[in-house]
Every structure is written in C-alpha cells, then in structure tokens.
C-alpha positions as CSV (number, residue, x, y, z in Angstrom):
1,M,0.0,0.0,0.0
2,K,2.9,2.3,0.6
3,F,4.4,2.0,-2.8
4,P,1.5,3.4,-4.9
5,L,1.2,6.3,-2.4
6,I,4.9,7.1,-2.8
7,L,4.6,6.7,-6.6
8,V,1.7,9.1,-6.8
9,S,3.5,11.6,-4.6
10,A,6.5,11.4,-6.8
11,I,4.5,12.0,-10.0
12,F,2.6,14.9,-8.4
13,L,5.8,16.6,-7.2
14,A,7.7,16.0,-10.4
15,G,6.3,19.1,-12.0
16,C,7.1,21.3,-9.0
17,N,10.7,22.1,-10.1
18,S,10.7,25.6,-8.7
19,L,8.5,28.1,-7.0
20,P,6.9,30.9,-9.1
21,K,9.4,33.7,-9.7
22,V,6.7,36.4,-10.1
23,D,7.3,39.8,-8.5
24,F,3.9,41.2,-7.4
25,T,5.5,44.4,-6.0
26,W,4.6,47.5,-8.1
27,P,8.0,49.1,-8.6
28,K,8.3,52.8,-7.8
29,S,9.7,55.3,-10.2
30,E,10.7,58.9,-10.5
31,Q,7.2,59.6,-11.9
32,D,5.7,58.4,-8.6
33,K,7.9,60.9,-6.8
34,E,6.8,63.7,-9.1
35,I,3.1,62.7,-8.5
36,V,3.6,62.9,-4.8
37,Q,5.4,66.3,-5.1
38,L,2.7,67.7,-7.4
39,Q,0.0,66.6,-4.9
40,R,1.9,68.3,-2.1
41,D,2.4,71.5,-4.2
42,L,-1.3,71.5,-5.1
43,E,-2.4,71.0,-1.5
44,Y,0.1,73.7,-0.3
45,A,-1.0,76.2,-3.0
46,Q,-4.7,75.7,-2.1
47,K,-4.0,76.1,1.6
48,E,-2.0,79.3,1.0
49,T,-4.6,80.7,-1.3
50,Q,-7.3,80.1,1.3
51,K,-5.2,81.7,4.0
52,V,-4.6,84.9,1.8
53,L,-8.3,85.0,0.8
54,K,-9.3,84.7,4.5
55,E,-7.0,87.6,5.4
56,K,-8.5,89.7,2.5
57,D,-12.0,88.9,3.7
58,S,-11.1,90.0,7.3
59,E,-9.7,93.3,6.0
60,I,-12.8,93.9,3.9
61,V,-15.1,93.1,6.8
62,A,-13.1,95.3,9.2
63,E,-13.1,98.2,6.7
64,E,-16.8,98.0,6.0
65,T,-17.6,97.7,9.7
66,S,-15.5,100.8,10.4
67,R,-17.1,102.8,7.6
68,I,-20.6,101.8,8.6
69,S,-19.9,102.8,12.2
70,K,-18.6,106.2,11.1
71,G,-21.6,106.7,8.8
72,T,-24.1,105.6,11.5
73,S,-22.5,107.9,14.1
74,Q,-23.2,110.9,11.7
75,V,-26.9,109.7,11.4
76,Y,-27.1,109.6,15.2
77,A,-25.5,113.0,15.7
78,A,-27.6,114.6,12.9
79,H,-30.8,113.2,14.4
80,G,-29.8,114.6,17.9
81,T,-29.2,118.0,16.3
82,L,-32.6,118.1,14.7
83,E,-34.3,116.9,17.8
84,A,-32.7,119.7,19.7
85,D,-33.9,122.4,17.3
86,P,-35.7,125.0,19.4
87,E,-37.7,126.2,16.4
88,P,-38.5,123.1,14.3
89,N,-40.3,123.4,11.0
90,K,-41.8,120.9,8.6
91,Y,-38.4,120.4,6.9
92,T,-36.5,119.6,10.1
93,G,-39.4,117.5,11.2
94,A,-39.4,115.4,8.0
95,A,-35.6,115.0,8.2
96,S,-35.7,114.1,11.8
97,G,-38.3,111.3,11.2
98,A,-36.3,109.8,8.3
99,L,-33.1,109.8,10.4
100,A,-35.0,108.1,13.2
101,V,-35.9,105.3,10.8
102,A,-32.2,105.1,9.6
103,K,-31.1,104.8,13.2
104,E,-33.3,101.8,13.7
105,A,-32.1,100.2,10.5
106,L,-28.4,100.8,11.1
107,P,-26.2,99.0,13.6
108,V,-25.1,100.8,16.8
109,P,-21.9,102.8,16.0
110,E,-18.7,102.6,18.0
111,V,-18.6,105.0,21.0
112,E,-15.5,106.7,19.7
113,D,-17.1,107.4,16.3
114,L,-20.3,108.6,17.9
115,L,-18.5,111.0,20.2
116,A,-16.5,112.4,17.3
117,A,-19.7,112.9,15.2
118,I,-21.4,114.7,18.1
119,E,-18.4,116.9,18.6
120,I,-18.6,117.9,14.9
121,Q,-22.2,118.8,15.3
122,K,-21.4,121.0,18.4
123,K,-18.8,122.9,16.5
124,L,-21.1,123.4,13.6
125,L,-23.7,124.8,16.0
126,S,-21.2,127.1,17.8
127,E,-21.6,130.9,17.7
128,Q,-17.9,131.2,17.1
129,A,-16.6,131.3,13.5
130,E,-13.4,129.4,14.3
131,E,-15.4,126.6,15.8
132,I,-17.8,126.4,12.9
133,K,-14.8,126.4,10.5
134,L,-13.1,123.6,12.4
135,G,-16.4,121.6,12.5
136,K,-16.7,121.9,8.7
137,E,-13.1,120.7,8.3
138,L,-13.7,117.8,10.6
139,L,-16.9,116.9,8.7
140,A,-15.0,117.0,5.3
141,T,-12.3,114.8,6.8
142,A,-14.9,112.3,7.9
143,S,-16.5,112.3,4.4
144,N,-13.0,111.7,2.8
145,N,-12.3,108.9,5.2
146,V,-15.6,107.2,4.2
147,V,-14.8,107.6,0.5
148,E,-11.2,106.2,1.0
149,S,-12.7,103.3,3.0
150,K,-15.0,102.5,0.1
151,N,-12.1,102.7,-2.4
152,K,-10.0,100.5,-0.2
153,V,-12.8,97.8,-0.1
154,T,-13.1,98.0,-3.9
155,A,-9.3,97.5,-4.2
156,L,-9.4,94.6,-1.7
157,E,-12.1,92.9,-3.6
158,K,-10.2,93.3,-6.9
159,E,-7.1,91.8,-5.2
160,K,-9.2,88.9,-3.9
161,S,-10.6,88.3,-7.4
162,K,-7.1,88.4,-8.9
163,I,-5.8,85.9,-6.3
164,E,-8.7,83.6,-6.9
165,K,-8.1,83.7,-10.7
166,E,-4.4,83.1,-10.4
167,S,-4.9,80.3,-7.9
168,A,-7.4,78.6,-10.2
169,E,-5.0,78.8,-13.1
170,A,-2.1,77.5,-11.1
171,A,-4.2,74.7,-9.7
172,A,-5.4,73.8,-13.2
173,A,-1.8,73.7,-14.4
174,L,-0.7,71.5,-11.5
175,G,-3.8,69.4,-11.8
176,G,-3.2,68.9,-15.5
177,Q,0.4,67.7,-14.9
178,L,-0.9,65.5,-12.1
179,I,-3.6,63.9,-14.4
180,D,-1.1,63.3,-17.2
181,L,1.4,61.7,-14.9
182,E,-1.2,59.6,-13.2
183,A,-2.6,58.5,-16.5
184,T,0.9,57.5,-17.7
185,R,1.5,55.5,-14.5
186,E,-1.9,53.9,-14.8
187,V,-1.0,52.7,-18.3
188,E,2.3,51.4,-17.0
189,R,0.6,49.7,-14.1
190,Q,-1.9,48.0,-16.3
191,A,0.9,46.7,-18.6
192,Y,2.8,45.5,-15.5
193,L,-0.3,43.8,-14.1
194,N,-0.9,42.1,-17.5
195,K,2.7,40.9,-17.5
196,I,2.3,39.5,-14.0
197,S,-1.0,37.9,-15.0
198,S,0.7,36.3,-18.0
199,Q,3.5,35.0,-15.8
200,A,1.1,33.7,-13.2
201,A,-1.0,32.0,-15.9
202,A,2.1,30.5,-17.5
203,Y,3.3,29.2,-14.1
204,Q,-0.1,27.8,-13.4
205,E,-0.2,26.1,-16.8
206,E,3.4,24.8,-16.4
207,N,2.6,23.4,-12.9
208,S,-0.9,22.2,-13.6
209,F,-2.0,18.7,-12.5
210,W,-2.0,17.4,-16.0
211,K,1.5,18.7,-16.7
212,R,2.7,16.9,-13.5
213,I,1.2,13.5,-14.4
214,N,1.5,13.7,-18.2
215,P,4.3,11.1,-19.1
216,L,4.8,12.9,-22.5
217,N,5.4,16.3,-20.9
218,G,9.2,16.0,-21.2
219,L,9.2,14.0,-24.4
220,A,10.7,16.7,-26.6
221,R,13.3,17.6,-24.0
222,T,14.2,13.9,-23.7
223,F,14.4,13.5,-27.4
224,S,16.7,16.6,-27.8
225,S,19.0,15.4,-25.0
226,L,19.1,11.9,-26.4
227,M,19.9,13.1,-29.9
228,F,22.7,15.4,-28.5
229,W,24.4,12.5,-26.8
230,V,24.0,10.2,-29.8
231,V,25.6,12.8,-32.1
232,L,28.3,13.5,-29.5
233,L,29.2,9.9,-29.1
234,V,29.2,9.4,-32.9
235,V,31.7,12.3,-33.3
236,I,33.8,11.1,-30.4
237,G,33.7,7.5,-31.7
238,G,34.7,8.6,-35.2
239,G,37.6,10.5,-33.7
240,L,38.7,7.6,-31.6
241,K,38.5,5.2,-34.5
242,I,40.8,7.4,-36.5
243,A,43.1,7.7,-33.5
244,S,43.2,3.9,-33.0
245,I,45.0,3.6,-36.4
246,F,47.9,5.5,-34.9
247,F,47.5,4.5,-31.3
248,P,46.1,0.9,-30.9
249,G,45.5,1.4,-27.2
250,V,42.7,3.9,-28.0
251,G,40.7,1.0,-29.5
252,I,39.4,0.0,-26.0
253,I,38.0,3.5,-25.4
254,Q,36.5,3.5,-28.9
255,A,34.8,0.2,-28.2
256,I,33.3,1.5,-25.0
257,V,32.0,4.7,-26.7
258,G,30.6,2.6,-29.5
259,G,28.8,0.4,-27.1
260,L,27.2,3.5,-25.4
261,G,26.2,4.8,-28.8
262,R,24.4,1.5,-29.6
263,V,22.7,1.6,-26.2
264,L,21.4,5.1,-26.7
265,G,20.4,4.3,-30.3
266,G,18.4,1.3,-29.1
267,L,16.8,3.4,-26.4
268,G,15.7,5.9,-29.0
269,G,14.3,3.1,-31.1
270,L,12.3,1.9,-28.1
271,L,11.0,5.4,-27.3
272,F,10.1,6.6,-30.8
273,G,9.7,3.4,-32.8
274,W,6.0,3.3,-32.1
275,I,5.3,6.6,-33.8
276,P,5.0,5.3,-37.5
277,D,2.7,2.4,-36.3
278,A,0.6,4.9,-34.4
279,L,0.3,7.2,-37.4
280,R,-0.7,4.3,-39.6
281,G,-3.3,3.2,-36.9
282,M,-4.8,6.7,-37.1
283,N,-5.1,6.5,-40.9
284,A,-2.7,9.5,-41.2
285,V,-1.0,7.8,-44.2
286,K,-4.3,8.0,-46.2
287,Y,-3.8,11.7,-46.7
288,K,-2.6,11.1,-50.3
289,E,-5.7,9.1,-51.0
290,Y,-7.8,11.9,-49.6
291,K,-6.1,14.4,-51.9
292,V,-6.8,12.2,-54.9
293,Q,-10.5,11.8,-54.0
294,R,-10.9,15.5,-53.5
295,Q,-9.3,16.3,-56.8
296,I,-11.7,13.8,-58.5
297,A,-14.6,15.6,-56.8
298,D,-13.4,19.0,-57.8
299,N,-12.9,17.9,-61.4
300,S,-16.4,16.3,-61.6
301,V,-18.1,19.3,-60.2
302,G,-16.1,21.6,-62.5
303,A,-17.0,19.5,-65.6
304,I,-20.7,19.4,-64.6
305,E,-20.7,23.2,-64.1
306,N,-19.1,23.7,-67.5
307,F,-21.7,21.4,-69.1
308,R,-24.5,23.3,-67.4
309,E,-23.3,26.6,-68.6
310,E,-22.7,25.4,-72.2
311,N,-25.9,23.2,-72.5
312,P,-28.4,24.5,-70.0
313,E,-31.4,22.6,-71.7
314,D,-29.6,19.3,-71.9
315,Y,-28.4,19.8,-68.3
316,I,-32.0,20.3,-67.0
317,T,-33.6,17.5,-69.0
318,K,-30.9,14.8,-69.1
319,L,-28.1,15.3,-66.5
320,K,-29.9,17.0,-63.6
321,P,-32.4,14.2,-63.0
322,K,-29.5,11.7,-62.8
323,L,-27.6,13.9,-60.4
324,E,-30.6,14.2,-58.1
325,D,-31.1,10.4,-58.3
326,W,-27.5,9.8,-57.3
327,N,-27.8,12.2,-54.4
328,R,-31.2,11.2,-53.3
329,D,-30.0,9.6,-50.1
330,N,-27.8,12.6,-49.2
331,P,-29.8,15.8,-49.7
332,E,-27.3,17.8,-47.6
333,L,-24.8,17.4,-50.4
334,K,-26.8,19.8,-52.6
335,S,-25.7,22.9,-50.8
336,I,-22.1,21.6,-50.5
337,I,-21.8,20.9,-54.2
338,K,-23.3,24.4,-54.9
339,K,-20.7,26.0,-52.7
340,K,-17.9,24.0,-54.3
341,A,-19.0,25.0,-57.8
342,Y,-19.0,28.7,-56.6
343,D,-15.5,28.3,-55.1
344,L,-14.2,26.7,-58.3
345,N,-15.5,29.6,-60.4
346,Q,-13.7,32.0,-58.2
347,I,-10.3,30.4,-58.7
C-alpha cells in the first residue's frame, strides 16, 4: 500500500521544479515621486490661497464695519441736532423722522465714532466762527475717510478676485500635470499587471496537475537530450576510430564509446519506434488518397458546371435528374456541391 502512495506523490511533485518567480510588488519610479510632489504642491497652494483670501475677507469686513460705524454715528449726531432744534419746522421734522428710521435700521456705532460725530455737530452749531470752520473741516475729513474706505474695499475685492483667478489657473496647471502623470503611470501599471497575470498563468499552466502527471510532458526535452548524446558519441567514436589507427590502445575506449552509442540508439528506437505504427493506426497515411478523392470531386463538379453553362437545356432534361437520383440519399450534399462550384468559379 505504501508503494502506490509514494509513486503518486513522486508523480505529483515531479512538476514542482521551482516556486513561481513572479514579483507582485509594483516598482516605484521617478514619476511616482513627481506625482507625490505635485500633490503636495497643489495642496500647499490651495491652503496658502485660502489663507490669503481669508485675510482679505477679514480686511474687507473690518473696513466695511468701520465705515458703517462712522456713517451711522453721523446719522445719530444729525438726528440729535434736529431733535434739539428750538424752532422746528416741517423740513426739520421730516428730516428728523427719516433719520429716526435710519437709526433703527443701522447697527449701533462705535462709541469713539459717535463722540467724534457729536463733537462735529457741536462745533457746527457754535456761535464762534473758528469753531464752525473747524467743524466743517472735521466733517469734510470724515467724508473723505468714508470715500477712502469704500475705495479700499473695492481694491481689496479686486485683489481677492485676482488671487482667486491666479490660484485657479495654477491649480489647473498643476492638476493637468498630475492627471497626465497619473494616466501614464496607470498605463504602465496595467501593462505590469498584464505581465504579472501572464507570468502567473504561464506558471499555473506549467505546474498544472496534467502537466505533472503527463508522461509525455518532457518527451521533446528527452528526445533533444538523447539526440545530442548520440551525435556527440558518434563524433567522439569517429575521432577515436581514426586515433586507434595510430594508437592501438585507444581502441578499447573507442569500443566503450561505440557500445554507449548503440545503447542510446536502441533506447531511442524503443522510445520513438512506435510513432510510425501509431500514425498508420490513425489512418494518417491516407492523406494522399484523400487528396486524390478531393481532386476527382473538384474535377467532376467543374465538368458538370461547364456542361450546365454550355448546354443548359440538356443539363435540365438529361443530366440534372441523374444527379438528383445519385444524391437522393444525401440531400445535404446539394448545398455543399453548390458552394464547391462557386468556389471553383472564383479560382
């Protein structure tokens, strides 16, 4: 019971000459480093852009908040002046009512701005000419500051728009390079995976169960090796035979080599002598007969086709009934003969 188990194990392991030498590790390249660097550059550029844009937004918000506070403080101060008018009229009453609505709509100003606006109103209401002049100058300065603030916000918004545009262009350029490199690497990766798959499939085929147990698997290799040794021994034997003429002692070696050659030749006869008999058993030698039969069929079909073209009436009345009678038991031959006639006409 042990012998068959050992034999089967030996047959099964005979095909396992070596482990698969397939490298499944995707090799890194300079392009991979470029891809990583581009990803980092793109991420860094986006972060820096967001940082700068955030700073610009903060400046815009601060500037607008300051400007609104200054403007609101003037509304508060003007409303206080109209309310304090000892001799109000319909004009001051209308203006005072509108300013009251504006006060409710606008945010509460900074205390510093409100005090400055009230101080301007006091100077404008002063009885002294110098105070009135100073009040007008302060009011003009406040107006200029508001205009400058608006211009500054407009400039900041333009800078922000420019930064966004340049950032988008830079990101698009980096992104384009990144896409191209990644596409190239993907093509290379697919080619590598195809190579690995081919190697794995070849290894699996080489080490399949049938390959292991197939006794003919190494037949070609055995034949090549056997022929090599036969030719080598023939050459050596011929050389030794010539040498034995001049050195009789070499004849012993020549006899040994000749004996080995006859042994190998006999082994080759045992291994491959069955091939002609097998071919004859499979009717492989009847190919010449097949060619003759095919030529007869082609000639017959060609002759009938010529007769049909040259004598169509005789063909229909005399020959065609005979052909149909001959092929009565094989109706499928009709389409085959028709195709053969067509093929012969194309030659």
